[in-house]
N, CA, C and O atoms as CSV, one atom per row, in Angstrom:
chain,resi,resn,atom,element,x,y,z
A,1,MET,N,N,-157.502,53.315,139.957
A,1,MET,CA,C,-157.398,52.251,140.937
A,1,MET,C,C,-158.652,51.383,140.845
A,1,MET,O,O,-159.769,51.890,140.746
A,2,ALA,N,N,-158.447,50.084,140.880
A,2,ALA,CA,C,-159.562,49.157,140.738
A,2,ALA,C,C,-160.439,49.186,141.991
A,2,ALA,O,O,-159.953,49.336,143.112
A,3,SER,N,N,-161.727,49.040,141.767
A,3,SER,CA,C,-162.648,49.026,142.903
A,3,SER,C,C,-162.528,47.683,143.634
A,3,SER,O,O,-161.988,46.714,143.101
A,4,LEU,N,N,-163.028,47.655,144.828
A,4,LEU,CA,C,-162.985,46.440,145.630
A,4,LEU,C,C,-163.720,45.309,144.911
A,4,LEU,O,O,-163.251,44.171,144.894
A,5,PHE,N,N,-164.868,45.624,144.321
A,5,PHE,CA,C,-165.640,44.594,143.638
A,5,PHE,C,C,-164.868,44.012,142.460
A,5,PHE,O,O,-164.886,42.798,142.254
A,6,SER,N,N,-164.197,44.846,141.694
A,6,SER,CA,C,-163.443,44.322,140.547
A,6,SER,C,C,-162.262,43.480,141.008
A,6,SER,O,O,-161.899,42.507,140.347
A,7,LYS,N,N,-161.658,43.846,142.141
A,7,LYS,CA,C,-160.576,43.034,142.691
A,7,LYS,C,C,-161.097,41.674,143.142
A,7,LYS,O,O,-160.453,40.649,142.917
A,8,LEU,N,N,-162.264,41.669,143.779
A,8,LEU,CA,C,-162.855,40.404,144.210
A,8,LEU,C,C,-163.257,39.547,143.013
A,8,LEU,O,O,-163.089,38.328,143.036
A,9,ALA,N,N,-163.781,40.174,141.980
A,9,ALA,CA,C,-164.161,39.440,140.778
A,9,ALA,C,C,-162.926,38.821,140.128
A,9,ALA,O,O,-162.970,37.682,139.665
A,10,HIS,N,N,-161.841,39.564,140.095
A,10,HIS,CA,C,-160.593,39.033,139.530
A,10,HIS,C,C,-160.098,37.862,140.372
A,10,HIS,O,O,-159.690,36.839,139.822
A,11,LEU,N,N,-160.127,37.995,141.699
A,11,LEU,CA,C,-159.704,36.915,142.589
A,11,LEU,C,C,-160.548,35.666,142.378
A,11,LEU,O,O,-160.020,34.554,142.381
A,12,ALA,N,N,-161.853,35.838,142.196
A,12,ALA,CA,C,-162.757,34.692,142.034
A,12,ALA,C,C,-162.450,33.903,140.763
A,12,ALA,O,O,-162.832,32.738,140.654
A,13,ARG,N,N,-161.774,34.516,139.812
A,13,ARG,CA,C,-161.448,33.814,138.569
A,13,ARG,C,C,-160.126,33.055,138.656
A,13,ARG,O,O,-159.810,32.274,137.758
A,14,THR,N,N,-159.355,33.265,139.707
A,14,THR,CA,C,-158.078,32.571,139.860
A,14,THR,C,C,-158.304,31.210,140.509
A,14,THR,O,O,-159.334,30.998,141.148
A,15,PRO,N,N,-157.362,30.289,140.357
A,15,PRO,CA,C,-157.512,28.981,141.021
A,15,PRO,C,C,-157.654,29.107,142.542
A,15,PRO,O,O,-158.449,28.393,143.152
A,16,GLN,N,N,-156.889,30.007,143.149
A,16,GLN,CA,C,-157.009,30.208,144.599
A,16,GLN,C,C,-158.388,30.745,144.961
A,16,GLN,O,O,-158.982,30.326,145.955
A,17,GLY,N,N,-158.889,31.660,144.163
A,17,GLY,CA,C,-160.204,32.236,144.419
A,17,GLY,C,C,-161.313,31.209,144.282
A,17,GLY,O,O,-162.234,31.163,145.097
A,18,ARG,N,N,-161.218,30.381,143.239
A,18,ARG,CA,C,-162.232,29.331,143.058
A,18,ARG,C,C,-162.199,28.346,144.227
A,18,ARG,O,O,-163.244,27.879,144.682
A,19,ARG,N,N,-160.994,28.031,144.711
A,19,ARG,CA,C,-160.859,27.130,145.858
A,19,ARG,C,C,-161.481,27.770,147.093
A,19,ARG,O,O,-162.171,27.089,147.852
A,20,ALA,N,N,-161.253,29.060,147.311
A,20,ALA,CA,C,-161.807,29.763,148.464
A,20,ALA,C,C,-163.336,29.815,148.399
A,20,ALA,O,O,-164.012,29.646,149.414
A,21,VAL,N,N,-163.872,30.048,147.210
A,21,VAL,CA,C,-165.328,30.086,147.038
A,21,VAL,C,C,-165.928,28.710,147.325
A,21,VAL,O,O,-166.944,28.599,148.011
A,22,ARG,N,N,-165.292,27.666,146.794
A,22,ARG,CA,C,-165.782,26.299,147.018
A,22,ARG,C,C,-165.755,25.960,148.511
A,22,ARG,O,O,-166.699,25.366,149.031
A,23,GLN,N,N,-164.676,26.335,149.195
A,23,GLN,CA,C,-164.560,26.059,150.626
A,23,GLN,C,C,-165.599,26.860,151.418
A,23,GLN,O,O,-166.184,26.335,152.365
A,24,ALA,N,N,-165.834,28.101,151.051
A,24,ALA,CA,C,-166.837,28.922,151.738
A,24,ALA,C,C,-168.231,28.320,151.585
A,24,ALA,O,O,-169.022,28.321,152.527
A,25,LYS,N,N,-168.524,27.807,150.394
A,25,LYS,CA,C,-169.831,27.167,150.182
A,25,LYS,C,C,-169.971,25.917,151.038
A,25,LYS,O,O,-171.044,25.659,151.584
A,26,GLN,N,N,-168.899,25.133,151.163
A,26,GLN,CA,C,-168.946,23.938,152.000
A,26,GLN,C,C,-169.172,24.319,153.459
A,26,GLN,O,O,-169.973,23.688,154.149
A,27,PHE,N,N,-168.471,25.345,153.930
A,27,PHE,CA,C,-168.649,25.788,155.306
A,27,PHE,C,C,-170.062,26.304,155.539
A,27,PHE,O,O,-170.638,26.075,156.603
A,28,ALA,N,N,-170.621,26.993,154.562
A,28,ALA,CA,C,-171.968,27.549,154.714
A,28,ALA,C,C,-173.017,26.452,154.791
A,28,ALA,O,O,-174.067,26.639,155.405
A,29,ASN,N,N,-172.742,25.307,154.174
A,29,ASN,CA,C,-173.704,24.208,154.191
A,29,ASN,C,C,-173.569,23.318,155.419
A,29,ASN,O,O,-174.435,22.476,155.653
A,30,ASP,N,N,-172.520,23.475,156.206
A,30,ASP,CA,C,-172.293,22.670,157.393
A,30,ASP,C,C,-172.967,23.352,158.590
A,30,ASP,O,O,-172.578,24.460,158.960
A,31,PRO,N,N,-173.967,22.712,159.200
A,31,PRO,CA,C,-174.691,23.358,160.307
A,31,PRO,C,C,-173.777,23.750,161.477
A,31,PRO,O,O,-173.985,24.789,162.103
A,32,ARG,N,N,-172.786,22.935,161.766
A,32,ARG,CA,C,-171.888,23.241,162.880
A,32,ARG,C,C,-171.060,24.490,162.570
A,32,ARG,O,O,-170.898,25.363,163.423
A,33,ARG,N,N,-170.545,24.566,161.354
A,33,ARG,CA,C,-169.771,25.740,160.941
A,33,ARG,C,C,-170.646,26.988,160.895
A,33,ARG,O,O,-170.210,28.078,161.267
A,34,ARG,N,N,-171.891,26.818,160.434
A,34,ARG,CA,C,-172.812,27.959,160.373
A,34,ARG,C,C,-173.057,28.509,161.776
A,34,ARG,O,O,-173.079,29.722,161.980
A,35,LYS,N,N,-173.242,27.601,162.750
A,35,LYS,CA,C,-173.459,28.036,164.128
A,35,LYS,C,C,-172.218,28.739,164.666
A,35,LYS,O,O,-172.331,29.748,165.362
A,36,GLN,N,N,-171.028,28.212,164.345
A,36,GLN,CA,C,-169.797,28.860,164.786
A,36,GLN,C,C,-169.700,30.274,164.211
A,36,GLN,O,O,-169.308,31.209,164.910
A,37,ALA,N,N,-170.052,30.421,162.955
A,37,ALA,CA,C,-169.989,31.740,162.318
A,37,ALA,C,C,-170.995,32.691,162.950
A,37,ALA,O,O,-170.668,33.847,163.218
A,38,MET,N,N,-172.202,32.222,163.190
A,38,MET,CA,C,-173.221,33.078,163.803
A,38,MET,C,C,-172.822,33.466,165.229
A,38,MET,O,O,-173.048,34.602,165.647
A,39,ASP,N,N,-172.229,32.526,165.980
A,39,ASP,CA,C,-171.764,32.843,167.327
A,39,ASP,C,C,-170.691,33.929,167.286
A,39,ASP,O,O,-170.687,34.839,168.115
A,40,ALA,N,N,-169.785,33.828,166.319
A,40,ALA,CA,C,-168.720,34.833,166.193
A,40,ALA,C,C,-169.300,36.199,165.837
A,40,ALA,O,O,-168.886,37.216,166.393
A,41,VAL,N,N,-170.257,36.221,164.912
A,41,VAL,CA,C,-170.887,37.488,164.525
A,41,VAL,C,C,-171.630,38.093,165.709
A,41,VAL,O,O,-171.533,39.294,165.962
A,42,ASN,N,N,-172.369,37.264,166.427
A,42,ASN,CA,C,-173.113,37.768,167.585
A,42,ASN,C,C,-172.172,38.276,168.671
A,42,ASN,O,O,-172.473,39.257,169.350
A,43,LYS,N,N,-171.031,37.606,168.833
A,43,LYS,CA,C,-170.065,38.060,169.824
A,43,LYS,C,C,-169.512,39.434,169.436
A,43,LYS,O,O,-169.336,40.304,170.289
A,44,LEU,N,N,-169.245,39.618,168.158
A,44,LEU,CA,C,-168.737,40.909,167.694
A,44,LEU,C,C,-169.784,42.008,167.832
A,44,LEU,O,O,-169.453,43.162,168.104
A,45,ARG,N,N,-171.026,41.647,167.645
A,45,ARG,CA,C,-172.110,42.631,167.761
A,45,ARG,C,C,-172.481,42.910,169.210
A,45,ARG,O,O,-173.191,43.874,169.496
A,46,GLY,N,N,-172.006,42.076,170.122
A,46,GLY,CA,C,-172.297,42.282,171.528
A,46,GLY,C,C,-173.520,41.533,172.006
A,46,GLY,O,O,-173.934,41.686,173.155
A,47,LYS,N,N,-174.102,40.725,171.140
A,47,LYS,CA,C,-175.256,39.930,171.558
A,47,LYS,C,C,-174.746,38.678,172.259
A,47,LYS,O,O,-173.719,38.112,171.885
A,48,ARG,N,N,-175.467,38.268,173.257
A,48,ARG,CA,C,-175.085,37.065,173.989
A,48,ARG,C,C,-176.210,36.050,173.876
A,48,ARG,O,O,-177.382,36.412,173.771
A,49,LYS,N,N,-175.842,34.780,173.900
A,49,LYS,CA,C,-176.888,33.775,173.858
A,49,LYS,C,C,-177.480,33.622,175.249
A,49,LYS,O,O,-176.784,33.829,176.243
A,50,PRO,N,N,-178.748,33.264,175.332
A,50,PRO,CA,C,-179.403,33.165,176.626
A,50,PRO,C,C,-178.779,32.049,177.482
A,50,PRO,O,O,-178.260,31.072,176.943
A,51,PRO,N,N,-178.831,32.197,178.797
A,51,PRO,CA,C,-178.260,31.170,179.662
A,51,PRO,C,C,-179.028,29.852,179.541
A,51,PRO,O,O,-180.233,29.846,179.288
A,52,TYR,N,N,-178.333,28.766,179.720
A,52,TYR,CA,C,-178.900,27.424,179.685
A,52,TYR,C,C,-179.536,27.056,178.358
A,52,TYR,O,O,-180.406,26.187,178.307
A,53,GLY,N,N,-179.109,27.711,177.278
A,53,GLY,CA,C,-179.555,27.348,175.952
A,53,GLY,C,C,-181.025,27.596,175.650
A,53,GLY,O,O,-181.554,26.997,174.713
A,54,HIS,N,N,-181.700,28.444,176.393
A,54,HIS,CA,C,-183.116,28.747,176.116
A,54,HIS,C,C,-183.252,29.758,175.038
A,54,HIS,O,O,-184.369,30.129,174.677
């Protein structure tokens, strides 16, 4: 059975995989998207942002 890494490597070589990688890079470079991702991660971890944005 193929390992997870080899499956991901195979996916990255497909047109769909290349499109997903390109889109992920664009999202990572967008400050608004980065903040949304960090907020989601912090919510899952149970961390809360301070009140009144401090």
